[in-house]
PQR file with spaces between the fields and no chain letter, atoms N, CA, C, O and H, PARSE charges and radii, in Angstrom:
ATOM       1  N    MET     1      -7.162  -28.635   43.120 -0.4000 1.5000
ATOM       2  CA   MET     1      -6.027  -29.408   43.618 -0.0000 2.0000
ATOM       3  C    MET     1      -4.730  -28.689   43.229  0.5500 1.7000
ATOM       4  O    MET     1      -4.560  -28.298   42.074 -0.5500 1.4000
ATOM       5  N    SER     2      -3.840  -28.521   44.170 -0.4000 1.5000
ATOM       6  CA   SER     2      -2.590  -27.813   43.888 -0.0000 2.0000
ATOM       7  C    SER     2      -1.562  -28.755   43.267  0.5500 1.7000
ATOM       8  O    SER     2      -1.610  -29.971   43.449 -0.5500 1.4000
ATOM       9  H    SER     2      -3.979  -28.839   45.108  0.4000 1.0000
ATOM      10  N    ALA     3      -0.649  -28.164   42.540 -0.4000 1.5000
ATOM      11  CA   ALA     3       0.399  -28.929   41.869 -0.0000 2.0000
ATOM      12  C    ALA     3       1.380  -29.480   42.896  0.5500 1.7000
ATOM      13  O    ALA     3       1.616  -28.867   43.937 -0.5500 1.4000
ATOM      14  H    ALA     3      -0.610  -27.175   42.392  0.4000 1.0000
ATOM      15  N    THR     4       1.943  -30.633   42.596 -0.4000 1.5000
ATOM      16  CA   THR     4       2.996  -31.176   43.446 -0.0000 2.0000
ATOM      17  C    THR     4       4.254  -30.344   43.225  0.5500 1.7000
ATOM      18  O    THR     4       4.362  -29.623   42.233 -0.5500 1.4000
ATOM      19  H    THR     4       1.751  -31.131   41.750  0.4000 1.0000
ATOM      20  N    PHE     5       5.185  -30.446   44.134 -0.4000 1.5000
ATOM      21  CA   PHE     5       6.413  -29.666   43.963 -0.0000 2.0000
ATOM      22  C    PHE     5       7.146  -30.111   42.692  0.5500 1.7000
ATOM      23  O    PHE     5       7.827  -29.303   42.060 -0.5500 1.4000
ATOM      24  H    PHE     5       5.097  -31.031   44.939  0.4000 1.0000
ATOM      25  N    GLU     6       7.013  -31.384   42.311 -0.4000 1.5000
ATOM      26  CA   GLU     6       7.650  -31.853   41.084 -0.0000 2.0000
ATOM      27  C    GLU     6       7.060  -31.168   39.854  0.5500 1.7000
ATOM      28  O    GLU     6       7.783  -30.848   38.911 -0.5500 1.4000
ATOM      29  H    GLU     6       6.460  -32.040   42.824  0.4000 1.0000
ATOM      30  N    GLU     7       5.766  -30.948   39.867 -0.4000 1.5000
ATOM      31  CA   GLU     7       5.122  -30.239   38.758 -0.0000 2.0000
ATOM      32  C    GLU     7       5.472  -28.749   38.807  0.5500 1.7000
ATOM      33  O    GLU     7       5.764  -28.130   37.784 -0.5500 1.4000
ATOM      34  H    GLU     7       5.179  -31.208   40.633  0.4000 1.0000
ATOM      35  N    LYS     8       5.437  -28.199   39.999 -0.4000 1.5000
ATOM      36  CA   LYS     8       5.691  -26.770   40.170 -0.0000 2.0000
ATOM      37  C    LYS     8       7.110  -26.380   39.765  0.5500 1.7000
ATOM      38  O    LYS     8       7.331  -25.307   39.205 -0.5500 1.4000
ATOM      39  H    LYS     8       5.200  -28.702   40.830  0.4000 1.0000
ATOM      40  N    TYR     9       8.066  -27.258   40.052 -0.4000 1.5000
ATOM      41  CA   TYR     9       9.476  -26.956   39.781 -0.0000 2.0000
ATOM      42  C    TYR     9      10.080  -27.884   38.732  0.5500 1.7000
ATOM      43  O    TYR     9      11.277  -28.170   38.762 -0.5500 1.4000
ATOM      44  H    TYR     9       7.886  -28.130   40.507  0.4000 1.0000
ATOM      45  N    ALA    10       9.250  -28.350   37.806 -0.4000 1.5000
ATOM      46  CA   ALA    10       9.717  -29.281   36.764 -0.0000 2.0000
ATOM      47  C    ALA    10      10.877  -28.703   35.973  0.5500 1.7000
ATOM      48  O    ALA    10      11.793  -29.435   35.596 -0.5500 1.4000
ATOM      49  H    ALA    10       8.277  -28.117   37.781  0.4000 1.0000
ATOM      50  N    ASP    11      10.851  -27.395   35.715 -0.4000 1.5000
ATOM      51  CA   ASP    11      11.931  -26.786   34.931 -0.0000 2.0000
ATOM      52  C    ASP    11      13.281  -26.925   35.625  0.5500 1.7000
ATOM      53  O    ASP    11      14.310  -27.038   34.958 -0.5500 1.4000
ATOM      54  H    ASP    11      10.107  -26.801   36.021  0.4000 1.0000
ATOM      55  N    LEU    12      13.287  -26.918   36.953 -0.4000 1.5000
ATOM      56  CA   LEU    12      14.540  -27.107   37.693 -0.0000 2.0000
ATOM      57  C    LEU    12      14.927  -28.590   37.728  0.5500 1.7000
ATOM      58  O    LEU    12      16.081  -28.942   37.485 -0.5500 1.4000
ATOM      59  H    LEU    12      12.451  -26.826   37.495  0.4000 1.0000
ATOM      60  N    LEU    13      13.967  -29.441   38.028 -0.4000 1.5000
ATOM      61  CA   LEU    13      14.235  -30.872   38.163 -0.0000 2.0000
ATOM      62  C    LEU    13      14.608  -31.525   36.841  0.5500 1.7000
ATOM      63  O    LEU    13      15.331  -32.522   36.825 -0.5500 1.4000
ATOM      64  H    LEU    13      13.029  -29.155   38.225  0.4000 1.0000
ATOM      65  N    ASP    14      14.126  -30.979   35.740 -0.4000 1.5000
ATOM      66  CA   ASP    14      14.418  -31.560   34.420 -0.0000 2.0000
ATOM      67  C    ASP    14      15.894  -31.461   34.051  0.5500 1.7000
ATOM      68  O    ASP    14      16.344  -32.138   33.126 -0.5500 1.4000
ATOM      69  H    ASP    14      13.539  -30.169   35.753  0.4000 1.0000
ATOM      70  N    ARG    15      16.647  -30.634   34.755 -0.4000 1.5000
ATOM      71  CA   ARG    15      18.093  -30.511   34.507 -0.0000 2.0000
ATOM      72  C    ARG    15      18.864  -31.717   35.023  0.5500 1.7000
ATOM      73  O    ARG    15      20.014  -31.933   34.638 -0.5500 1.4000
ATOM      74  H    ARG    15      16.281  -30.084   35.506  0.4000 1.0000
ATOM      75  N    LEU    16      18.239  -32.501   35.888 -0.4000 1.5000
ATOM      76  CA   LEU    16      18.927  -33.597   36.557 -0.0000 2.0000
ATOM      77  C    LEU    16      18.777  -34.911   35.805  0.5500 1.7000
ATOM      78  O    LEU    16      17.799  -35.126   35.090 -0.5500 1.4000
ATOM      79  H    LEU    16      17.305  -32.325   36.200  0.4000 1.0000
ATOM      80  N    ASN    17      19.770  -35.792   35.979 -0.4000 1.5000
ATOM      81  CA   ASN    17      19.612  -37.139   35.446 -0.0000 2.0000
ATOM      82  C    ASN    17      18.672  -37.904   36.392  0.5500 1.7000
ATOM      83  O    ASN    17      18.370  -37.406   37.476 -0.5500 1.4000
ATOM      84  H    ASN    17      20.565  -35.618   36.560  0.4000 1.0000
ATOM      85  N    PRO    18      18.209  -39.086   36.013 -0.5600 1.5000
ATOM      86  CA   PRO    18      17.227  -39.798   36.844  0.2800 2.0000
ATOM      87  C    PRO    18      17.685  -40.082   38.278  0.5500 1.7000
ATOM      88  O    PRO    18      16.879  -40.000   39.205 -0.5500 1.4000
ATOM      89  N    VAL    19      18.940  -40.409   38.470 -0.4000 1.5000
ATOM      90  CA   VAL    19      19.443  -40.705   39.818 -0.0000 2.0000
ATOM      91  C    VAL    19      19.461  -39.435   40.670  0.5500 1.7000
ATOM      92  O    VAL    19      19.023  -39.450   41.820 -0.5500 1.4000
ATOM      93  H    VAL    19      19.594  -40.475   37.717  0.4000 1.0000
ATOM      94  N    GLU    20      19.962  -38.351   40.109 -0.4000 1.5000
ATOM      95  CA   GLU    20      19.997  -37.074   40.833 -0.0000 2.0000
ATOM      96  C    GLU    20      18.582  -36.598   41.158  0.5500 1.7000
ATOM      97  O    GLU    20      18.304  -36.138   42.265 -0.5500 1.4000
ATOM      98  H    GLU    20      20.317  -38.340   39.175  0.4000 1.0000
ATOM      99  N    ARG    21      17.703  -36.717   40.179 -0.4000 1.5000
ATOM     100  CA   ARG    21      16.317  -36.274   40.363 -0.0000 2.0000
ATOM     101  C    ARG    21      15.652  -37.061   41.490  0.5500 1.7000
ATOM     102  O    ARG    21      14.980  -36.483   42.345 -0.5500 1.4000
ATOM     103  H    ARG    21      17.929  -37.091   39.279  0.4000 1.0000
ATOM     104  N    ARG    22      15.838  -38.373   41.490 -0.4000 1.5000
ATOM     105  CA   ARG    22      15.244  -39.222   42.534 -0.0000 2.0000
ATOM     106  C    ARG    22      15.746  -38.812   43.914  0.5500 1.7000
ATOM     107  O    ARG    22      14.976  -38.782   44.874 -0.5500 1.4000
ATOM     108  H    ARG    22      16.384  -38.843   40.796  0.4000 1.0000
ATOM     109  N    ALA    23      17.023  -38.499   44.013 -0.4000 1.5000
ATOM     110  CA   ALA    23      17.596  -38.093   45.305 -0.0000 2.0000
ATOM     111  C    ALA    23      16.966  -36.786   45.787  0.5500 1.7000
ATOM     112  O    ALA    23      16.612  -36.663   46.959 -0.5500 1.4000
ATOM     113  H    ALA    23      17.649  -38.524   43.234  0.4000 1.0000
ATOM     114  N    VAL    24      16.825  -35.816   44.890 -0.4000 1.5000
ATOM     115  CA   VAL    24      16.217  -34.537   45.268 -0.0000 2.0000
ATOM     116  C    VAL    24      14.753  -34.734   45.623  0.5500 1.7000
ATOM     117  O    VAL    24      14.278  -34.202   46.626 -0.5500 1.4000
ATOM     118  H    VAL    24      17.112  -35.916   43.937  0.4000 1.0000
ATOM     119  N    VAL    25      14.037  -35.496   44.807 -0.4000 1.5000
ATOM     120  CA   VAL    25      12.613  -35.717   45.072 -0.0000 2.0000
ATOM     121  C    VAL    25      12.413  -36.391   46.429  0.5500 1.7000
ATOM     122  O    VAL    25      11.532  -35.992   47.191 -0.5500 1.4000
ATOM     123  H    VAL    25      14.423  -35.929   43.992  0.4000 1.0000
ATOM     124  N    ARG    26      13.209  -37.393   46.732 -0.4000 1.5000
ATOM     125  CA   ARG    26      13.097  -38.067   48.041 -0.0000 2.0000
ATOM     126  C    ARG    26      13.366  -37.102   49.183  0.5500 1.7000
ATOM     127  O    ARG    26      12.607  -37.035   50.150 -0.5500 1.4000
ATOM     128  H    ARG    26      13.924  -37.717   46.112  0.4000 1.0000
ATOM     129  N    SER    27      14.445  -36.363   49.060 -0.4000 1.5000
ATOM     130  CA   SER    27      14.831  -35.428   50.114 -0.0000 2.0000
ATOM     131  C    SER    27      13.753  -34.382   50.350  0.5500 1.7000
ATOM     132  O    SER    27      13.357  -34.135   51.489 -0.5500 1.4000
ATOM     133  H    SER    27      15.062  -36.417   48.275  0.4000 1.0000
ATOM     134  N    VAL    28      13.285  -33.775   49.281 -0.4000 1.5000
ATOM     135  CA   VAL    28      12.282  -32.715   49.403 -0.0000 2.0000
ATOM     136  C    VAL    28      10.951  -33.284   49.875  0.5500 1.7000
ATOM     137  O    VAL    28      10.291  -32.685   50.725 -0.5500 1.4000
ATOM     138  H    VAL    28      13.607  -33.976   48.356  0.4000 1.0000
ATOM     139  N    THR    29      10.550  -34.424   49.338 -0.4000 1.5000
ATOM     140  CA   THR    29       9.289  -35.046   49.750 -0.0000 2.0000
ATOM     141  C    THR    29       9.296  -35.352   51.242  0.5500 1.7000
ATOM     142  O    THR    29       8.318  -35.078   51.938 -0.5500 1.4000
ATOM     143  H    THR    29      11.086  -34.911   48.648  0.4000 1.0000
ATOM     144  N    ASN    30      10.388  -35.916   51.734 -0.4000 1.5000
ATOM     145  CA   ASN    30      10.486  -36.202   53.171 -0.0000 2.0000
ATOM     146  C    ASN    30      10.379  -34.929   53.998  0.5500 1.7000
ATOM     147  O    ASN    30       9.695  -34.902   55.021 -0.5500 1.4000
ATOM     148  H    ASN    30      11.182  -36.138   51.169  0.4000 1.0000
ATOM     149  N    ALA    31      11.053  -33.882   53.556 -0.4000 1.5000
ATOM     150  CA   ALA    31      11.017  -32.613   54.293 -0.0000 2.0000
ATOM     151  C    ALA    31       9.620  -31.988   54.253  0.5500 1.7000
ATOM     152  O    ALA    31       9.165  -31.422   55.247 -0.5500 1.4000
ATOM     153  H    ALA    31      11.609  -33.904   52.725  0.4000 1.0000
ATOM     154  N    ILE    32       8.949  -32.089   53.122 -0.4000 1.5000
ATOM     155  CA   ILE    32       7.585  -31.560   53.011 -0.0000 2.0000
ATOM     156  C    ILE    32       6.657  -32.312   53.965  0.5500 1.7000
ATOM     157  O    ILE    32       5.789  -31.709   54.597 -0.5500 1.4000
ATOM     158  H    ILE    32       9.319  -32.549   52.315  0.4000 1.0000
ATOM     159  N    GLN    33       6.841  -33.618   54.066 -0.4000 1.5000
ATOM     160  CA   GLN    33       6.015  -34.410   54.982 -0.0000 2.0000
ATOM     161  C    GLN    33       6.242  -34.012   56.436  0.5500 1.7000
ATOM     162  O    GLN    33       5.380  -34.227   57.288 -0.5500 1.4000
ATOM     163  H    GLN    33       7.546  -34.108   53.553  0.4000 1.0000
ATOM     164  N    GLU    34       7.397  -33.435   56.711 -0.4000 1.5000
ATOM     165  CA   GLU    34       7.709  -32.960   58.061 -0.0000 2.0000
ATOM     166  C    GLU    34       7.273  -31.515   58.275  0.5500 1.7000
ATOM     167  O    GLU    34       7.473  -30.957   59.354 -0.5500 1.4000
ATOM     168  H    GLU    34       8.097  -33.260   56.019  0.4000 1.0000
ATOM     169  N    GLY    35       6.674  -30.903   57.242 -0.4000 1.5000
ATOM     170  CA   GLY    35       6.146  -29.562   57.411 -0.0000 2.0000
ATOM     171  C    GLY    35       6.867  -28.452   56.672  0.5500 1.7000
ATOM     172  O    GLY    35       6.474  -27.290   56.772 -0.5500 1.4000
ATOM     173  H    GLY    35       6.511  -31.356   56.365  0.4000 1.0000
ATOM     174  N    TRP    36       7.913  -28.787   55.931 -0.4000 1.5000
ATOM     175  CA   TRP    36       8.665  -27.775   55.197 -0.0000 2.0000
ATOM     176  C    TRP    36       7.859  -27.303   53.996  0.5500 1.7000
ATOM     177  O    TRP    36       7.242  -28.113   53.304 -0.5500 1.4000
ATOM     178  H    TRP    36       8.232  -29.731   55.850  0.4000 1.0000
ATOM     179  N    ASP    37       7.862  -26.014   53.749 -0.4000 1.5000
ATOM     180  CA   ASP    37       7.216  -25.425   52.581 -0.0000 2.0000
ATOM     181  C    ASP    37       8.307  -24.729   51.769  0.5500 1.7000
ATOM     182  O    ASP    37       8.559  -23.539   51.959 -0.5500 1.4000
ATOM     183  H    ASP    37       8.363  -25.356   54.312  0.4000 1.0000
ATOM     184  N    PRO    38       8.956  -25.468   50.864 -0.5600 1.5000
ATOM     185  CA   PRO    38      10.137  -24.930   50.185  0.2800 2.0000
ATOM     186  C    PRO    38       9.813  -23.820   49.193  0.5500 1.7000
ATOM     187  O    PRO    38       8.753  -23.798   48.567 -0.5500 1.4000
ATOM     188  N    THR    39      10.753  -22.916   49.078 -0.4000 1.5000
ATOM     189  CA   THR    39      10.666  -21.860   48.068 -0.0000 2.0000
ATOM     190  C    THR    39      11.391  -22.331   46.812  0.5500 1.7000
ATOM     191  O    THR    39      12.100  -23.337   46.825 -0.5500 1.4000
ATOM     192  H    THR    39      11.614  -22.934   49.587  0.4000 1.0000
ATOM     193  N    ARG    40      11.202  -21.596   45.745 -0.4000 1.5000
ATOM     194  CA   ARG    40      11.888  -21.928   44.500 -0.0000 2.0000
ATOM     195  C    ARG    40      13.410  -21.900   44.691  0.5500 1.7000
ATOM     196  O    ARG    40      14.119  -22.773   44.190 -0.5500 1.4000
ATOM     197  H    ARG    40      10.625  -20.778   45.734  0.4000 1.0000
ATOM     198  N    SER    41      13.900  -20.902   45.411 -0.4000 1.5000
ATOM     199  CA   SER    41      15.356  -20.800   45.601 -0.0000 2.0000
ATOM     200  C    SER    41      15.887  -21.974   46.415  0.5500 1.7000
ATOM     201  O    SER    41      17.014  -22.417   46.191 -0.5500 1.4000
ATOM     202  H    SER    41      13.324  -20.193   45.818  0.4000 1.0000
ATOM     203  N    GLN    42      15.101  -22.482   47.350 -0.4000 1.5000
ATOM     204  CA   GLN    42      15.530  -23.635   48.142 -0.0000 2.0000
ATOM     205  C    GLN    42      15.584  -24.905   47.285  0.5500 1.7000
ATOM     206  O    GLN    42      16.494  -25.723   47.427 -0.5500 1.4000
ATOM     207  H    GLN    42      14.186  -22.123   47.532  0.4000 1.0000
ATOM     208  N    ILE    43      14.608  -25.057   46.405 -0.4000 1.5000
ATOM     209  CA   ILE    43      14.627  -26.203   45.488 -0.0000 2.0000
ATOM     210  C    ILE    43      15.807  -26.067   44.528  0.5500 1.7000
ATOM     211  O    ILE    43      16.491  -27.046   44.228 -0.5500 1.4000
ATOM     212  H    ILE    43      13.869  -24.393   46.290  0.4000 1.0000
ATOM     213  N    GLU    44      16.036  -24.854   44.055 -0.4000 1.5000
ATOM     214  CA   GLU    44      17.152  -24.641   43.142 -0.0000 2.0000
ATOM     215  C    GLU    44      18.488  -24.988   43.797  0.5500 1.7000
ATOM     216  O    GLU    44      19.367  -25.553   43.147 -0.5500 1.4000
ATOM     217  H    GLU    44      15.480  -24.059   44.299  0.4000 1.0000
ATOM     218  N    LEU    45      18.645  -24.658   45.069 -0.4000 1.5000
ATOM     219  CA   LEU    45      19.874  -25.029   45.782 -0.0000 2.0000
ATOM     220  C    LEU    45      20.042  -26.543   45.827  0.5500 1.7000
ATOM     221  O    LEU    45      21.134  -27.061   45.594 -0.5500 1.4000
ATOM     222  H    LEU    45      17.931  -24.199   45.597  0.4000 1.0000
ATOM     223  N    GLN    46      18.962  -27.244   46.125 -0.4000 1.5000
ATOM     224  CA   GLN    46      19.028  -28.714   46.173 -0.0000 2.0000
ATOM     225  C    GLN    46      19.416  -29.276   44.795  0.5500 1.7000
ATOM     226  O    GLN    46      20.228  -30.195   44.692 -0.5500 1.4000
ATOM     227  H    GLN    46      18.075  -26.823   46.314  0.4000 1.0000
ATOM     228  N    VAL    47      18.822  -28.709   43.752 -0.4000 1.5000
ATOM     229  CA   VAL    47      19.114  -29.163   42.392 -0.0000 2.0000
ATOM     230  C    VAL    47      20.579  -28.884   42.041  0.5500 1.7000
ATOM     231  O    VAL    47      21.266  -29.748   41.496 -0.5500 1.4000
ATOM     232  H    VAL    47      18.162  -27.963   43.835  0.4000 1.0000
ATOM     233  N    ARG    48      21.047  -27.687   42.353 -0.4000 1.5000
ATOM     234  CA   ARG    48      22.445  -27.347   42.057 -0.0000 2.0000
ATOM     235  C    ARG    48      23.409  -28.271   42.787  0.5500 1.7000
ATOM     236  O    ARG    48      24.419  -28.691   42.223 -0.5500 1.4000
ATOM     237  H    ARG    48      20.489  -26.985   42.796  0.4000 1.0000
ATOM     238  N    ARG    49      23.101  -28.586   44.034 -0.4000 1.5000
ATOM     239  CA   ARG    49      23.950  -29.493   44.809 -0.0000 2.0000
ATOM     240  C    ARG    49      23.944  -30.892   44.198  0.5500 1.7000
ATOM     241  O    ARG    49      25.000  -31.503   44.036 -0.5500 1.4000
ATOM     242  H    ARG    49      22.280  -28.244   44.492  0.4000 1.0000
ATOM     243  N    ALA    50      22.764  -31.397   43.859 -0.4000 1.5000
ATOM     244  CA   ALA    50      22.653  -32.740   43.276 -0.0000 2.0000
ATOM     245  C    ALA    50      23.363  -32.828   41.930  0.5500 1.7000
ATOM     246  O    ALA    50      23.920  -33.869   41.584 -0.5500 1.4000
ATOM     247  H    ALA    50      21.907  -30.900   43.990  0.4000 1.0000
ATOM     248  N    ALA    51      23.343  -31.732   41.170 -0.4000 1.5000
ATOM     249  CA   ALA    51      23.969  -31.717   39.847 -0.0000 2.0000
ATOM     250  C    ALA    51      25.482  -31.524   39.916  0.5500 1.7000
ATOM     251  O    ALA    51      26.166  -31.560   38.893 -0.5500 1.4000
ATOM     252  H    ALA    51      22.890  -30.885   41.451  0.4000 1.0000
ATOM     253  N    GLY    52      25.999  -31.318   41.126 -0.4000 1.5000
ATOM     254  CA   GLY    52      27.434  -31.143   41.283 -0.0000 2.0000
ATOM     255  C    GLY    52      27.920  -29.744   40.958  0.5500 1.7000
ATOM     256  O    GLY    52      29.114  -29.523   40.755 -0.5500 1.4000
ATOM     257  H    GLY    52      25.444  -31.289   41.957  0.4000 1.0000
ATOM     258  N    GLU    53      26.990  -28.797   40.909 -0.4000 1.5000
ATOM     259  CA   GLU    53      27.354  -27.417   40.603 -0.0000 2.0000
ATOM     260  C    GLU    53      27.895  -26.671   41.808  0.5500 1.7000
ATOM     261  O    GLU    53      28.433  -25.571   41.680 -0.5500 1.4000
ATOM     262  H    GLU    53      26.020  -28.976   41.073  0.4000 1.0000
ATOM     263  N    MET    54      27.751  -27.275   42.981 -0.4000 1.5000
ATOM     264  CA   MET    54      28.299  -26.671   44.192 -0.0000 2.0000
ATOM     265  C    MET    54      28.693  -27.793   45.148  0.5500 1.7000
ATOM     266  O    MET    54      28.120  -28.882   45.123 -0.5500 1.4000
ATOM     267  H    MET    54      27.315  -28.169   43.086  0.4000 1.0000
ATOM     268  N    THR    55      29.665  -27.509   45.976 -0.4000 1.5000
ATOM     269  CA   THR    55      30.117  -28.495   46.955 -0.0000 2.0000
ATOM     270  C    THR    55      29.163  -28.513   48.147  0.5500 1.7000
ATOM     271  O    THR    55      28.307  -27.638   48.283 -0.5500 1.4000
ATOM     272  H    THR    55      30.130  -26.624   45.996  0.4000 1.0000
ATOM     273  N    GLY    56      29.316  -29.497   48.990 -0.4000 1.5000
ATOM     274  CA   GLY    56      28.525  -29.550   50.218 -0.0000 2.0000
ATOM     275  C    GLY    56      28.763  -28.330   51.086  0.5500 1.7000
ATOM     276  O    GLY    56      27.829  -27.788   51.677 -0.5500 1.4000
ATOM     277  H    GLY    56      30.011  -30.208   48.879  0.4000 1.0000
ATOM     278  N    ASP    57      30.008  -27.900   51.164 -0.4000 1.5000
ATOM     279  CA   ASP    57      30.323  -26.706   51.956 -0.0000 2.0000
ATOM     280  C    ASP    57      29.674  -25.462   51.375  0.5500 1.7000
ATOM     281  O    ASP    57      29.159  -24.626   52.118 -0.5500 1.4000
ATOM     282  H    ASP    57      30.767  -28.341   50.685  0.4000 1.0000
ATOM     283  N    GLN    58      29.693  -25.333   50.059 -0.4000 1.5000
ATOM     284  CA   GLN    58      29.043  -24.186   49.417 -0.0000 2.0000
ATOM     285  C    GLN    58      27.533  -24.213   49.649  0.5500 1.7000
ATOM     286  O    GLN    58      26.912  -23.179   49.895 -0.5500 1.4000
ATOM     287  H    GLN    58      30.111  -26.012   49.456  0.4000 1.0000
ATOM     288  N    TYR    59      26.952  -25.410   49.568 -0.4000 1.5000
ATOM     289  CA   TYR    59      25.514  -25.571   49.804 -0.0000 2.0000
ATOM     290  C    TYR    59      25.153  -25.137   51.226  0.5500 1.7000
ATOM     291  O    TYR    59      24.225  -24.353   51.431 -0.5500 1.4000
ATOM     292  H    TYR    59      27.456  -26.251   49.368  0.4000 1.0000
ATOM     293  N    ARG    60      25.888  -25.651   52.187 -0.4000 1.5000
ATOM     294  CA   ARG    60      25.625  -25.306   53.598 -0.0000 2.0000
ATOM     295  C    ARG    60      25.794  -23.810   53.843  0.5500 1.7000
ATOM     296  O    ARG    60      24.991  -23.202   54.550 -0.5500 1.4000
ATOM     297  H    ARG    60      26.642  -26.287   52.021  0.4000 1.0000
ATOM     298  N    ALA    61      26.829  -23.218   53.266 -0.4000 1.5000
ATOM     299  CA   ALA    61      27.055  -21.780   53.432 -0.0000 2.0000
ATOM     300  C    ALA    61      25.883  -20.978   52.863  0.5500 1.7000
ATOM     301  O    ALA    61      25.454  -19.990   53.459 -0.5500 1.4000
ATOM     302  H    ALA    61      27.481  -23.712   52.691  0.4000 1.0000
ATOM     303  N    GLN    62      25.377  -21.401   51.724 -0.4000 1.5000
ATOM     304  CA   GLN    62      24.253  -20.681   51.111 -0.0000 2.0000
ATOM     305  C    GLN    62      22.975  -20.838   51.946  0.5500 1.7000
ATOM     306  O    GLN    62      22.221  -19.881   52.121 -0.5500 1.4000
ATOM     307  H    GLN    62      25.726  -22.203   51.240  0.4000 1.0000
ATOM     308  N    VAL    63      22.742  -22.043   52.453 -0.4000 1.5000
ATOM     309  CA   VAL    63      21.563  -22.270   53.307 -0.0000 2.0000
ATOM     310  C    VAL    63      21.649  -21.400   54.557  0.5500 1.7000
ATOM     311  O    VAL    63      20.666  -20.766   54.940 -0.5500 1.4000
ATOM     312  H    VAL    63      23.355  -22.821   52.310  0.4000 1.0000
ATOM     313  N    LEU    64      22.807  -21.367   55.188 -0.4000 1.5000
ATOM     314  CA   LEU    64      22.973  -20.539   56.390 -0.0000 2.0000
ATOM     315  C    LEU    64      22.804  -19.057   56.071  0.5500 1.7000
ATOM     316  O    LEU    64      22.202  -18.326   56.856 -0.5500 1.4000
ATOM     317  H    LEU    64      23.606  -21.882   54.877  0.4000 1.0000
ATOM     318  N    ALA    65      23.319  -18.608   54.945 -0.4000 1.5000
ATOM     319  CA   ALA    65      23.156  -17.209   54.546 -0.0000 2.0000
ATOM     320  C    ALA    65      21.676  -16.884   54.334  0.5500 1.7000
ATOM     321  O    ALA    65      21.210  -15.813   54.721 -0.5500 1.4000
ATOM     322  H    ALA    65      23.808  -19.202   54.306  0.4000 1.0000
ATOM     323  N    ASP    66      20.946  -17.809   53.722 -0.4000 1.5000
ATOM     324  CA   ASP    66      19.503  -17.605   53.514 -0.0000 2.0000
ATOM     325  C    ASP    66      18.751  -17.533   54.839  0.5500 1.7000
ATOM     326  O    ASP    66      17.849  -16.711   54.997 -0.5500 1.4000
ATOM     327  H    ASP    66      21.325  -18.679   53.407  0.4000 1.0000
ATOM     328  N    VAL    67      19.115  -18.385   55.784 -0.4000 1.5000
ATOM     329  CA   VAL    67      18.473  -18.375   57.110 -0.0000 2.0000
ATOM     330  C    VAL    67      18.732  -17.042   57.794  0.5500 1.7000
ATOM     331  O    VAL    67      17.813  -16.427   58.335 -0.5500 1.4000
ATOM     332  H    VAL    67      19.847  -19.053   55.656  0.4000 1.0000
ATOM     333  N    ARG    68      19.973  -16.600   57.770 -0.4000 1.5000
ATOM     334  CA   ARG    68      20.311  -15.308   58.392 -0.0000 2.0000
ATOM     335  C    ARG    68      19.552  -14.150   57.743  0.5500 1.7000
ATOM     336  O    ARG    68      19.043  -13.267   58.434 -0.5500 1.4000
ATOM     337  H    ARG    68      20.719  -17.099   57.330  0.4000 1.0000
ATOM     338  N    ARG    69      19.480  -14.163   56.418 -0.4000 1.5000
ATOM     339  CA   ARG    69      18.776  -13.116   55.691 -0.0000 2.0000
ATOM     340  C    ARG    69      17.279  -13.119   56.052  0.5500 1.7000
ATOM     341  O    ARG    69      16.691  -12.054   56.236 -0.5500 1.4000
ATOM     342  H    ARG    69      19.893  -14.880   55.857  0.4000 1.0000
ATOM     343  N    ASN    70      16.676  -14.279   56.150 -0.4000 1.5000
ATOM     344  CA   ASN    70      15.270  -14.390   56.511 -0.0000 2.0000
ATOM     345  C    ASN    70      15.034  -13.922   57.941  0.5500 1.7000
ATOM     346  O    ASN    70      14.033  -13.259   58.213 -0.5500 1.4000
ATOM     347  H    ASN    70      17.154  -15.144   56.001  0.4000 1.0000
ATOM     348  N    ARG    71      15.928  -14.253   58.847 -0.4000 1.5000
ATOM     349  CA   ARG    71      15.795  -13.797   60.241 -0.0000 2.0000
ATOM     350  C    ARG    71      15.864  -12.283   60.338  0.5500 1.7000
ATOM     351  O    ARG    71      15.082  -11.662   61.057 -0.5500 1.4000
ATOM     352  H    ARG    71      16.741  -14.792   58.626  0.4000 1.0000
ATOM     353  N    LEU    72      16.808  -11.690   59.607 -0.4000 1.5000
ATOM     354  CA   LEU    72      16.928  -10.238   59.597 -0.0000 2.0000
ATOM     355  C    LEU    72      15.682   -9.580   59.028  0.5500 1.7000
ATOM     356  O    LEU    72      15.214   -8.568   59.550 -0.5500 1.4000
ATOM     357  H    LEU    72      17.444  -12.194   59.023  0.4000 1.0000
ATOM     358  N    ALA    73      15.148  -10.151   57.962 -0.4000 1.5000
ATOM     359  CA   ALA    73      13.950   -9.598   57.341 -0.0000 2.0000
ATOM     360  C    ALA    73      12.762   -9.674   58.299  0.5500 1.7000
ATOM     361  O    ALA    73      11.959   -8.744   58.372 -0.5500 1.4000
ATOM     362  H    ALA    73      15.529  -10.973   57.538  0.4000 1.0000
ATOM     363  N    HIS    74      12.654  -10.778   59.032 -0.4000 1.5000
ATOM     364  CA   HIS    74      11.530  -10.936   59.977 -0.0000 2.0000
ATOM     365  C    HIS    74      11.698  -10.041   61.197  0.5500 1.7000
ATOM     366  O    HIS    74      10.713   -9.537   61.737 -0.5500 1.4000
ATOM     367  H    HIS    74      13.306  -11.534   58.973  0.4000 1.0000
ATOM     368  N    SER    75      12.926   -9.841   61.631 -0.4000 1.5000
ATOM     369  CA   SER    75      13.132   -9.014   62.823 -0.0000 2.0000
ATOM     370  C    SER    75      12.956   -7.525   62.517  0.5500 1.7000
ATOM     371  O    SER    75      12.711   -6.733   63.427 -0.5500 1.4000
ATOM     372  H    SER    75      13.726  -10.250   61.193  0.4000 1.0000
ATOM     373  N    ALA    76      13.077   -7.146   61.261 -0.4000 1.5000
ATOM     374  CA   ALA    76      12.918   -5.756   60.857 -0.0000 2.0000
ATOM     375  C    ALA    76      11.442   -5.342   60.761  0.5500 1.7000
ATOM     376  O    ALA    76      11.129   -4.157   60.639 -0.5500 1.4000
ATOM     377  H    ALA    76      13.276   -7.789   60.522  0.4000 1.0000
ATOM     378  N    ARG    77      10.561   -6.309   60.818 -0.4000 1.5000
ATOM     379  CA   ARG    77       9.121   -6.006   60.689 -0.0000 2.0000
ATOM     380  C    ARG    77       8.547   -5.436   61.931  0.5500 1.7000
ATOM     381  O    ARG    77       7.355   -5.133   61.977 -0.5500 1.4000
ATOM     382  H    ARG    77      10.815   -7.271   60.918  0.4000 1.0000
């Protein structure tokens, strides 16, 4: 049996208070149920946003940069 994302990324989630953690867990769980397979860096972005370490605009900019980088990497293959 594989670990849940909460177990796999406990070190990241443990930085959050209970309210922040619940928000991230709900968001990620819903996305996983829709087919998302998050990476560690994607979970870390969610955690940083929930902890107030980055603004919504910074979060969106980083997500878009990651998407562009992944597209370039896939197109280079």
